C-alpha positions in Angstrom: 20.6 0.8 7.4 17.1 -0.2 6.8 14.7 -1.6 4.0 11.1 -0.2 4.3 8.9 -2.3 2.0 5.9 0.1 1.7 2.6 -1.7 -0.1 0.4 1.1 -0.9 -2.7 1.3 -3.0 -2.0 2.5 -6.7 -4.0 5.8 -6.3 -1.7 6.9 -3.4 1.6 6.3 -5.5 1.7 9.7 -7.0 1.3 11.8 -3.4 3.4 9.4 -1.6 6.3 9.7 -4.4 6.1 13.5 -4.5 6.4 13.6 -0.6 9.5 11.2 -0.8 11.0 13.3 -3.6 10.6 16.3 -1.3 12.6 14.9 1.4 15.3 13.7 -1.1 14.4 9.9 -0.4 14.8 7.8 -3.4 13.0 4.4 -3.9 12.3 1.7 -6.4 8.6 1.0 -7.4 7.2 -2.4 -8.2 3.6 -2.8 -9.5 1.8 -5.3 -7.3 -1.6 -6.9 -6.9 -3.2 -8.1 -3.7 -5.9 -7.9 -1.1 -9.4 -8.9 -0.9 -10.5 -7.6 -4.2 -7.2 -7.8 -6.1 -6.8 -4.1 -6.5 -3.6 -2.5 -8.1 -1.0 -1.7 -5.4 2.3 -0.3 -5.7 5.2 -1.7 -3.7 8.2 0.7 -2.9 11.5 -0.4 -1.8 13.2 2.3 0.2 16.4 2.1 1.7 17.2 4.6 4.2 19.5 5.4 7.4 18.3 4.6 10.6 17.5 8.1 11.3 15.2 8.5 8.3 12.8 5.6 9.3 10.4 7.5 11.2 10.3 10.3 8.4 9.5 7.7 5.8 6.9 5.8 8.0 5.1 9.3 8.8 5.0 9.9 4.9 3.4 6.6 4.3 1.2 7.0 7.1 -0.2 10.7 6.2 -0.1 9.8 2.4 -1.8 6.6 2.3 -5.2 7.0 4.1 -7.8 4.3 4.1 -11.3 4.9 2.5 -14.5 3.2 2.8 -16.5 2.2 -0.4 -19.2 -0.2 -1.5 -18.5 -2.9 -4.3 -21.0 -4.8 -6.2 -20.6 -8.5 -5.2 -20.7 -9.3 -9.0 -17.5 -7.4 -9.4 -15.5 -10.1 -8.3 -15.7 -13.6 -9.9 -15.9 -16.6 -7.7 -17.6 -14.6 -4.6 -21.1 -15.8 -3.9 -23.6 -13.4 -2.3 -24.5 -16.1 0.3 -20.9 -15.7 1.6 -22.0 -12.3 3.2 -25.4 -13.3 4.5 -28.9 -12.4 3.5 -28.8 -8.6 4.7 -25.7 -7.5 2.7 -27.5 -7.3 -0.8 -25.4 -7.2 -3.6 -22.6 -5.0 -2.6 -19.7 -5.5 -0.1 -18.1 -2.8 2.2 -14.5 -2.5 1.3 -12.0 -0.5 3.2 -9.5 0.4 0.3 -6.2 2.5 0.2 -4.2 2.8 3.2 -0.8 0.7 3.1 1.5 -1.4 5.1 5.1 -1.1 5.7 7.7 -3.6 6.8 11.1 -2.5 8.2 14.1 -4.8 7.7 17.8 -4.5 8.5 20.0 -4.4 5.6 23.3 -6.2 6.3 24.9 -5.2 3.3 24.4 -2.6 0.5 26.3 -2.2 -2.9 25.6 0.1 -5.5 26.7 -0.9 -9.3 
């Protein structure tokens, strides 16, 4: 048995949740924050049999695409425009969305 810890952008949560539900895969969702601009994330804890790992990773990969956007530097406290050089202007290019997944072995599993 494996535990997949998928950290995804908040806006992809619904799409991935529906895809997991369609496959009959349950999960636990935790709200989380992280990344360069401290955007809202969702962390999904997904326990599956070894043979389901690739299915889940495919769902995460297809449901959580990265997109590029431009964010005003002034939107993030503590970031000086000088950090990005004189040609950056007042915006920062940000690749948002996407996700990461960690797959770890489960030694024991107990349901209460």
